[in-house]
N, C-alpha and C positions, 0 to 999 in steps of 0.2 A: 468609484473605487475607494476602499478604506485606506487608512494610514498604514504605511509599512516602514515607519521610522524606528521601529524596534532595532536595536543595535545588531541583533542576530540576523536581521534581514537586509543589512547593508554591506557593501563591499564584497558581494558574493562573486565567486570565481566559477564560471562555467554554467551558471544557472541564475535565474532571478525569480522573484515571488510577486504574485499579483493577488490582491484581495478584493473581492466583490461582496461588500457587506450586504447589499440588497438581496443577493442570491444566497447569502450565508456560505460563500465558497472562498477557499484559499488555494491558489495554485502554485506549486513548485515546478518550474519549467526549465528543463535542461536546454541550454541554448549555446551549445558548442557544435553546430552542425558541420559536416554532414553526418558524423558518427556519434556525436555527443559522448566522447570519451570522458570517463570520470576519473579525475586525477586524485592523488592521495589527499591533499589538503581539502579538496572538495567534500570528502566524506564527512569530516568533522563539521563542515558548514551545513551540509544537508541535515545532519542530526539536529543541529541547533535550529535550523529553519523549521523542521517538523515540531520541535518543542515549542517554538514561538507561536506557530499557528495553533497548536493544541491549547495554548493558554489564551489565545485571542478570542474574546467573547463574541466578536462579530462573525467568526468562522464556525460553521456547523459541520462542514464536510471539507476534507482536504483532497486535492487532486494532484497526482504526480504525472506530468506529461512532458513532451519534448517538442522542439522545433525541428522541422525537416522530415525526411522520409524514414529515418531510423530513430527508434527510442534511445538505444545506446549499444555500441559495439563492445562495451565493457570498460575495464580499467586501463589506465596508462601503464603499459607493461614495464617500462624502464623504471617507473616509480617504485615498484616493488623491490628492486635491487638497491635503491637509494634510501628507502625508509628504514628506520630503526626497528629492532625486534619489538620494542615497547609499543611503537605506533602500530605496527602490523597486528599486535595482539588485540587492538581495540576495533579492528575492522568489523567484526561481526556485531559488536555492540552498536556501532554507528548505523550500520545498515538495517538493524532491527528497529530503528526509530519509528517507522510506520506502525509496527505491531504494538509498540508501547503507547502510541497515541490513544487517548480515550475516545476520540472521534472517528467516524468512518473514514477510511482512506481508499481512494480509487487510483489505480494505475491505468493509464491510457497508453497501450502499447501498439506500436506499428513498426514494420521493418525489423531490423536486427534488434534483438533483446537478449544480449549475450552477457555472460560473466556476471559482474556486479550489477549490470542493468537488469538481469533476470533475478538476481538475488534480492534486490531491493523491491522489485515487483512482487516477489513471493511473500515479502513481509507486509504487503498491503492486503486489505480486506477483500477488494474486488479487482479483478484484472479484465479490463475490456480490451479485446484484441481486434485490430483490423485484419482483414484477410491477407495482408502482406506480412504479418508478424511471423518471425521465426525465433523460437526460444532455444537457448543452448548454454551449456556450461563447458566451454572448450579448454579448460585448464590442463587436461591431460596432454594436449598438444605442446604444452610448455614444460612438461615434466612436473606438473603440480596438480593439486586438487582444489576444489572450491574452498575459499577461506572465509566467506562472510555469511555462512549459514545456508547456502544454496542446496547442498546435497541433503542436509538434515530436514529442511522444510519440504523439499521435493519428495523425500521418502514418506513423509506424513501424508502427502496428497496422493501419490501414485503408487506407493509400495516399493519394496526393495528391488523387485525384478526390473521394473521399468526405470527406476532410478539408476541401477547399474547400467542399463542400456544407454541412458542419456549421459551419465557421467563418465563411465569407463570407455565409451566409444566416441565421446565428444559429439554426440548426435544432435542434429538440428530438428526441432519439433515444430512443424507448421501449425498455423492457427487452428485449423479444423481438428487436427489430432489432439492439440492441446485442450480443445473444448471437450472432445470425447473422453480424455483422460482426467478431466476435472481440474486442469491447470488454469484454463481461462474460464471466466464467469460467462462471457458472451463474446461472440464473434460477429463483426459487422463489416460492411464494405468500407474500404479505406476512406471514402468521401463522407461516410456517416459516423466516423469515430467521435468527432467533436459533438455532434448532435446527441449521440448515444450517451456520452459522458455527461452532458448537460442535463439530459432527461433523468439519469440516475441520481445526479445531485438533487434535482428538483423533487424527486420521489423521496429521497432520504431525509430531506429537511422537513417533510410533513410529519415525521414520527417524533415521539417524545425524546428529547436529548438524553434524559435520564434513563429511559428504557434502552436506548441505543448503546449508551455507555455500559450499562449493566450487561446487556447481551454480549457485547464484544469481550468484556473482561471475563464473563463466565465461560464463553466458548474457548477463549485463549487459555484460561487457567485449567480447564478440564480436558484439554486435548490429550494429555498423558494420564488422565485419571481413570480409575476403574469405573465401570458402569454404576455401581452402587454409590460411590463417592460423587460422581457427576450428578446423579439424580438428587442426592442429598443437598449439594450446593445449589442446584437449580431451584429446589424447594425453598431454600433460605432466601435466594434472590427474589423469587416470586413473592414470598411473604413480605419482604422489605418494600417492594414496589406497590403492594396493596395499600400501603399507608401514604403513598405519594399524592401530591396535588394533581400530577399529570394523569394518574390512574383514575382519580375521581372525575377529572375533566373528560377523559376518554369515555368513561361509562355514561356520563351525562350527555355528551355529544351523540353517542350511539342512540340513546333513547329519544333524544330530541331531533334526530335525523339531520344533524348539521356537522360541519367539519370541526374537529377539535382545535383548541388553541392551547398548545402545550407551552410550558414555560421552563421545563427542565427541573422542576421542584417536586 
């Protein structure tokens, strides 16, 4: 395990961080079972933890997971009444931290994945769901709406009709349906979630870090762009990567029939 003495990774409330430098993996682990409720101060800490791991050179892939049979039942409800309007206005920014990371971020979901637990998973690049997973944005039952980007991100993935069905009816979406709708990247047996997560990490670290960062930023930046602008930006990114050491190494490794040794340059 690598050093986690970064001040942003100490004194954490409701979660902890593990770094496996040999695997190129950094894990943010929700550890307030059985429901892993995410309290208000925890959101700021989660943002800082993602930022710290994104800056850590030993980490190639970030994993968000939990202890127990549920990923998270959502936020601490009473905390919303106690929080200041200024603090509440920052909720979406904090929960968007996985999307801002330059590195790939995997959410490993099981059991309840409700409210802010669902919203922060939607901000990740990959959502691996066990067969026990249920996704939901239940805020309508409280006389509220999702406030951390959930409905907006979901609409981009599943469209307005399905988003209204989920948000306005506080519907729970089981893992298989989430896969069919494009919410989940993959669904596995509950006992296989850790293995599947490890396998995806192992796969992702074989690629060029530079190409991965470029692909993620390009896809995020062009999500709302017109087709012509998206193609134009893709061309610029492609051209930039052609001058990289990683691209030269990838081409050489292909012709020499060996595994490439990427450096991220």
